[in-house]
Phi, psi and omega in degrees: 000146183296136184297324178297313180302319183290321176288328178295322175290323186279319184218074190300329185285319176289322182289329184266326184271090178275155178295151183288150177273159176279356178262128180300328180296320180298325173294322173298316181295321181293319181288318177300313184296317180296311182297323182286328175297319181291316183290326183294309178304319177298310184298316178303315180289328181296311185283335171299314178293322179300312178297320175295323181289323170302312181299318183265350180057059178237025186303138006255012194295313180295325177292314179295319182290313177292324173304307178305318176299317179294319176296313180302308179302316180294327174289319180296317178300313182298319182299314180292317178299316179297319178296316177299319180290326179287324173301324179289322179294317181293321179293325177291322178289318176301318181295322180291328177289322189274330186286306190228349187281142175291156182293139176281146173281143178247175180296319176303321181281351181280326188299000000 
């Protein structure tokens, strides 16, 4: 099995949310890729619903339902990927504070 496919199946959030690159063009590519993925998922569900409506003669209910499902699913996926990325940034920030940074003063230590 391809290693990317294997990691995608075992941990999709880590496999999809890659750390940002130091190249600005890479960030643009990442944003474009996320936007195209979002639009692609919605279009796939739209056309699946459209096909089901034609087959079952239930227009427009399957189209509406599956399109909304695709939009909702894309937002939920974006939320989880964003949350995982922010958790990773927060852990990295906490680690950099504890490794070599001096302890910061708090309100309790000021008194």
